[in-house]
Rosetta silent file (secondary structure, phi, psi, omega in degrees, C-alpha in Angstrom):
SEQUENCE: XXXXXXXXXXXXXXXXXXXXXXXXXXXXXXXXXXXXXXXXXXXXXXXXXXXXXXXXXXXXXXXXXXXXXXXXXXXXXXXXXXXXXXXXXXXXXXXXXXXXXXXXXXXXXXXXXXXXXXXXXXXXXXXXXXXXXXXXXXXXXXXXXXXXXXXXXXXXXXXXXXXXXXXXXXXXX
SCORE:     score description
SCORE:     0.000 S_00000001
   1 L     0.000  137.698 -179.313   74.815  114.780   63.838 S_00000001
   2 L   -82.909  168.047 -179.439   71.179  115.290   64.681 S_00000001
   3 H   -67.671  -28.194  178.422   69.856  118.125   66.809 S_00000001
   4 H   -69.954  -37.137  177.234   69.057  115.643   69.584 S_00000001
   5 H   -65.453  -34.473  178.820   72.704  114.511   69.704 S_00000001
   6 H   -71.343  -34.912 -179.412   73.802  118.138   70.013 S_00000001
   7 H   -72.814  -37.762 -176.393   71.373  118.789   72.883 S_00000001
   8 L  -120.235   89.306  178.549   72.305  115.676   74.849 S_00000001
   9 L   -69.150  166.051 -178.193   76.002  114.875   74.599 S_00000001
  10 L   -59.550  121.025 -177.203   77.252  111.506   75.724 S_00000001
  11 L   -95.565   -0.438 -178.859   76.874  111.445   79.504 S_00000001
  12 L   -72.634  129.647 -179.971   78.778  108.227   80.024 S_00000001
  13 L   -70.848  153.258  179.456   81.921  108.838   82.070 S_00000001
  14 L   -77.625  114.700 -176.120   85.265  107.896   80.636 S_00000001
  15 H   -65.879  -27.903  179.903   86.276  104.667   82.419 S_00000001
  16 H   -70.388  -40.133 -178.774   89.962  105.273   81.753 S_00000001
  17 H   -68.249  -39.713 -178.010   89.884  108.707   83.377 S_00000001
  18 H   -71.730  -32.007 -178.801   88.020  107.530   86.476 S_00000001
  19 H   -83.105  -23.483 -176.841   90.291  104.550   87.039 S_00000001
  20 H   -80.800  -26.784 -173.591   93.528  106.436   86.433 S_00000001
  21 L   -82.778  -15.820 -179.789   92.989  109.198   88.964 S_00000001
  22 L   -93.666   -9.918  173.845   92.601  107.026   92.084 S_00000001
  23 L    76.753   14.471  179.745   95.872  105.145   91.593 S_00000001
  24 L   -91.508  139.953  175.401   94.481  101.639   92.115 S_00000001
  25 L   -78.545  165.464 -176.191   95.732   98.776   89.997 S_00000001
  26 H   -65.913  -38.636 -177.995   93.236   96.550   88.232 S_00000001
  27 H   -71.316  -33.539  178.563   93.883   93.552   90.465 S_00000001
  28 H   -71.425  -36.234  176.450   93.501   95.613   93.672 S_00000001
  29 H   -62.402  -42.094  177.623   90.256   97.090   92.372 S_00000001
  30 H   -67.460  -37.147  176.629   88.952   93.537   91.744 S_00000001
  31 H   -60.705  -43.206  178.287   90.149   92.458   95.193 S_00000001
  32 H   -64.924  -41.299  179.601   88.153   95.288   96.763 S_00000001
  33 H   -65.666  -44.550  179.761   85.075   94.417   94.707 S_00000001
  34 H   -64.401  -40.544  176.621   85.273   90.712   95.558 S_00000001
  35 H   -62.503  -36.791  177.270   85.763   91.547   99.225 S_00000001
  36 H   -65.372  -40.726  179.474   82.682   93.789   99.011 S_00000001
  37 H   -68.474  -44.459  178.298   80.563   91.018   97.511 S_00000001
  38 H   -65.346  -36.840  175.396   81.763   88.448  100.056 S_00000001
  39 H   -64.036  -36.793  176.525   81.176   91.026  102.798 S_00000001
  40 H   -65.821  -42.186  177.395   77.644   91.535  101.502 S_00000001
  41 H   -63.534  -43.690  179.774   76.953   87.799  101.574 S_00000001
  42 H   -62.215  -43.882  178.731   78.390   87.579  105.085 S_00000001
  43 H   -64.635  -40.011 -178.012   76.276   90.515  106.299 S_00000001
  44 H   -65.907  -46.949 -178.499   73.119   89.106  104.724 S_00000001
  45 H   -66.557  -45.974 -179.672   73.482   85.639  106.218 S_00000001
  46 H   -67.508  -35.918  177.955   74.526   86.917  109.645 S_00000001
  47 H   -65.708  -40.122  176.937   71.824   89.577  109.615 S_00000001
  48 H   -65.212  -42.638  178.628   69.152   87.013  108.856 S_00000001
  49 H   -65.663  -34.404  179.996   70.479   84.767  111.602 S_00000001
  50 H   -70.167  -25.950 -179.085   70.579   87.734  113.986 S_00000001
  51 L   -78.710  -11.122 -179.991   66.894   88.473  113.358 S_00000001
  52 L   -87.247   73.395 -178.994   65.856   85.042  114.651 S_00000001
  53 L  -161.627  175.549  175.866   65.552   86.189  118.253 S_00000001
  54 L  -109.786   -3.443  177.705   63.283   88.078  120.605 S_00000001
  55 L   -77.325  121.344 -175.668   65.859   90.672  121.654 S_00000001
  56 H   -65.063  -32.012  178.619   64.931   93.948  119.910 S_00000001
  57 H   -69.266  -35.663  175.903   68.542   95.170  119.680 S_00000001
  58 H   -65.945  -39.048  178.334   69.576   91.965  117.942 S_00000001
  59 H   -65.260  -42.979  178.995   66.714   92.374  115.487 S_00000001
  60 H   -63.471  -42.110  178.211   67.698   95.998  114.817 S_00000001
  61 H   -65.395  -38.536  178.500   71.333   94.983  114.291 S_00000001
  62 H   -65.513  -40.544  177.597   70.230   92.163  111.967 S_00000001
  63 H   -65.520  -41.668  178.760   68.091   94.487  109.884 S_00000001
  64 H   -63.934  -37.821  178.683   70.957   96.972  109.685 S_00000001
  65 H   -65.771  -38.700  177.078   73.300   94.174  108.573 S_00000001
  66 H   -68.377  -33.453  173.702   70.908   93.170  105.804 S_00000001
  67 H   -65.946  -39.861  175.046   70.754   96.825  104.765 S_00000001
  68 H   -59.589  -42.939  179.478   74.577   96.840  104.725 S_00000001
  69 H   -61.002  -43.584  179.827   74.514   93.779  102.487 S_00000001
  70 H   -62.347  -43.728 -179.604   72.116   95.504  100.099 S_00000001
  71 H   -67.084  -40.544  177.252   74.284   98.636   99.934 S_00000001
  72 H   -62.150  -43.539  177.703   77.446   96.574   99.383 S_00000001
  73 H   -64.153  -40.163 -177.998   75.786   94.663   96.556 S_00000001
  74 H   -66.229  -39.967 -177.460   74.449   97.883   95.075 S_00000001
  75 H   -83.007  -39.861 -172.610   77.816   99.659   95.124 S_00000001
  76 H   -96.271  -30.939 -177.401   80.213   96.824   94.367 S_00000001
  77 L  -139.606   76.144 -177.217   78.175   94.400   92.238 S_00000001
  78 H   -66.285  -16.804  177.966   75.196   96.094   90.573 S_00000001
  79 H   -68.805  -18.710  175.981   74.658   93.038   88.361 S_00000001
  80 H   -75.008  -17.269 -177.352   73.336   91.270   91.490 S_00000001
  81 H  -117.851   48.980 -176.469   70.545   93.868   91.662 S_00000001
  82 L   -67.343  -21.935 -178.311   69.334   93.849   88.065 S_00000001
  83 L   -79.387   -5.046  179.219   65.716   94.062   89.157 S_00000001
  84 L  -103.362  127.257 -173.865   66.321   97.529   90.651 S_00000001
  85 L   -65.789  -38.378 -173.047   66.206  100.363   88.142 S_00000001
  86 L   -91.227   10.849 -176.209   68.617  102.695   89.902 S_00000001
  87 H   -62.995  -44.443 -179.195   71.315  100.072   90.629 S_00000001
  88 H   -68.431  -34.404  178.314   73.616  101.141   87.802 S_00000001
  89 H   -67.460  -41.859  178.564   73.238  104.813   88.698 S_00000001
  90 H   -65.790  -41.440  178.852   74.148  104.153   92.335 S_00000001
  91 H   -64.065  -41.091  178.627   77.105  102.022   91.276 S_00000001
  92 H   -64.824  -39.165  178.358   78.358  104.714   88.902 S_00000001
  93 H   -68.639  -37.922  177.976   78.089  107.315   91.655 S_00000001
  94 H   -67.694  -32.469  178.023   79.888  105.013   94.107 S_00000001
  95 H   -69.313  -23.939  178.964   82.676  104.492   91.566 S_00000001
  96 H   -80.015  -14.740  178.914   83.226  108.263   91.462 S_00000001
  97 L   -68.852  150.495  175.293   83.888  108.391   95.214 S_00000001
  98 L   -74.325  156.037 -178.822   87.468  108.558   96.382 S_00000001
  99 H   -59.470  -35.144 -179.630   88.853  105.461   98.103 S_00000001
 100 H   -70.358  -29.438  177.018   89.034  107.148  101.508 S_00000001
 101 H   -69.762  -41.632  175.685   85.360  108.107  101.250 S_00000001
 102 H   -63.673  -39.443 -179.707   84.409  104.512  100.485 S_00000001
 103 H   -61.643  -47.133  179.932   86.607  103.350  103.351 S_00000001
 104 H   -64.067  -40.363 -178.697   84.917  105.660  105.848 S_00000001
 105 H   -66.197  -49.139 -177.713   81.454  104.717  104.572 S_00000001
 106 H   -67.597  -40.848  178.877   81.990  100.942  104.618 S_00000001
 107 H   -67.314  -39.704  177.284   83.755  100.922  107.986 S_00000001
 108 H   -65.294  -39.256  176.848   81.074  103.130  109.514 S_00000001
 109 H   -62.797  -37.705 -175.555   78.346  100.900  108.100 S_00000001
 110 H   -78.655  -27.297 -177.266   80.022   97.830  109.569 S_00000001
 111 H   -79.148  -31.240 -174.371   80.651   99.295  113.033 S_00000001
 112 H   -59.355  -47.569  178.796   77.083  100.448  113.693 S_00000001
 113 H   -64.879  -30.695  178.273   75.456   96.997  114.109 S_00000001
 114 H   -67.652  -36.204  176.941   78.299   95.919  116.379 S_00000001
 115 H   -69.757  -32.363  177.714   77.611   98.937  118.572 S_00000001
 116 H   -67.624  -47.632 -175.656   73.906   98.053  118.650 S_00000001
 117 L  -144.882  104.943 -177.929   74.408   94.445  119.651 S_00000001
 118 L   -85.559   91.925  176.451   77.855   93.123  120.510 S_00000001
 119 L  -131.088  167.986  177.889   77.578   89.430  119.710 S_00000001
 120 H   -63.303  -34.855 -179.832   79.725   86.978  117.796 S_00000001
 121 H   -63.391  -44.446  179.755   77.215   86.976  114.958 S_00000001
 122 H   -71.646  -36.039  178.314   77.462   90.722  114.450 S_00000001
 123 H   -64.092  -52.574 -178.116   81.239   90.705  114.853 S_00000001
 124 H   -71.049  -32.546  179.904   81.892   87.930  112.363 S_00000001
 125 H   -68.003  -34.009 -178.235   79.129   89.063  110.020 S_00000001
 126 H   -96.054   -3.036 -176.204   80.540   92.579  109.704 S_00000001
 127 H   -62.939  -43.654 -177.151   84.213   91.616  109.707 S_00000001
 128 H   -74.045  -33.854  175.476   84.502   91.197  105.940 S_00000001
 129 H   -65.520  -39.458  176.435   82.493   94.353  105.262 S_00000001
 130 H   -66.125  -39.402  178.397   84.844   96.212  107.597 S_00000001
 131 H   -63.236  -33.294  175.284   87.812   94.598  105.831 S_00000001
 132 H   -62.479  -43.868  175.822   86.486   95.968  102.536 S_00000001
 133 H   -61.992  -38.479  178.175   86.595   99.436  104.050 S_00000001
 134 H   -65.679  -40.613  177.851   90.131   98.785  105.264 S_00000001
 135 H   -61.279  -42.845  177.455   91.193   97.703  101.765 S_00000001
 136 H   -66.990  -35.707  176.930   89.810  100.922  100.310 S_00000001
 137 H   -64.396  -39.817  177.450   91.521  102.868  103.087 S_00000001
 138 H   -65.584  -35.263  178.265   94.849  101.263  102.258 S_00000001
 139 H   -70.660  -24.754  177.932   94.434  102.189   98.617 S_00000001
 140 H   -70.923  -21.951  178.579   93.822  105.785   99.682 S_00000001
 141 H   -69.923  -27.222  177.956   97.320  105.876  101.161 S_00000001
 142 L   100.990  179.417 -178.204   98.815  105.478   97.724 S_00000001
 143 L   -76.433  151.872  176.474  101.568  103.425   96.206 S_00000001
 144 L   -79.576  139.983  178.963  104.670  102.502   98.099 S_00000001
 145 L   -76.544  162.568  178.927  107.840  104.169   96.857 S_00000001
 146 L   -86.681  162.729 -174.977  110.793  102.225   95.566 S_00000001
 147 H   -68.229  -31.160 -177.850  114.008  101.745   97.531 S_00000001
 148 H   -65.548  -45.314 -179.855  116.140  103.719   95.073 S_00000001
 149 H   -67.143  -36.974  176.295  114.187  106.950   95.511 S_00000001
 150 H   -64.394  -40.409  178.950  114.213  106.548   99.300 S_00000001
 151 H   -64.695  -39.810  178.103  117.994  105.994   99.243 S_00000001
 152 H   -63.160  -45.023  179.340  118.448  109.110   97.085 S_00000001
 153 H   -62.968  -43.870  179.727  116.347  111.224   99.439 S_00000001
 154 H   -62.593  -41.170 -179.878  118.229  109.882  102.445 S_00000001
 155 H   -66.858  -40.309  178.621  121.601  110.610  100.781 S_00000001
 156 H   -65.098  -40.827  179.425  120.556  114.169   99.879 S_00000001
 157 H   -66.703  -37.809  178.510  119.367  114.802  103.416 S_00000001
 158 H   -64.484  -41.258  177.860  122.633  113.399  104.804 S_00000001
 159 H   -63.571  -41.949  179.999  124.619  115.718  102.522 S_00000001
 160 H   -64.996  -40.054  178.004  122.572  118.710  103.632 S_00000001
 161 H   -63.867  -41.107  178.776  123.118  117.822  107.283 S_00000001
 162 H   -65.699  -39.402  178.278  126.878  117.509  106.704 S_00000001
 163 H   -65.134  -40.090  177.743  126.937  120.859  104.886 S_00000001
 164 H   -65.197  -41.260 -179.227  125.067  122.520  107.746 S_00000001
 165 H   -66.382  -43.847  178.285  127.433  120.952  110.276 S_00000001
 166 H   -69.126  -33.533  177.056  130.543  122.037  108.392 S_00000001
 167 H   -64.897  -39.657  179.181  129.046  125.501  107.873 S_00000001
 168 H   -73.956  -33.633  178.579  128.485  125.965  111.607 S_00000001
 169 H   -70.293  -38.152  177.846  131.949  124.635  112.472 S_00000001
 170 H   -69.089  -33.344  179.014  133.606  127.028  109.984 S_00000001
 171 H   -70.717  -26.677 -179.864  131.535  129.885  111.356 S_00000001
 172 H   -81.664  -26.865 -175.576  132.767  129.192  114.903 S_00000001
 173 L   -79.536    0.000    0.000  136.458  129.072  113.971 S_00000001
């Protein structure tokens, strides 16, 4: 190993470690990414259409929607932004965020233009971006348990309740 290798160890994060700790399956992760890309396309088209007006709030909402599209592309599909040097760094940092943080960020990004200008264009344009945030929020809740473990827990709790009830009845007699 050279002295340069010793000074600068490999800084690339372990993809297995980052994907294993958030509890998302591979197909759900791809679903969230695809929803983010489609949400970015929807925001970009609707934002451009929203800017074709003379109302300043509609223009501001349209610009914000195009900014949302850019951020969605940057975080979810950095290959769409190959001409930007920092795209991979932003994507890597976004991948390190927890799902609930992404959910709050994407939903907040999508709600702001609707609050600026409540029109059908802003509602429909931000719907898929908001849905991406909802998908990440659902993944933050975790996996659903199986029926066997729920039945076991319920049976144990029922036994404990019966033991408490018989204990109080014996104590009264």
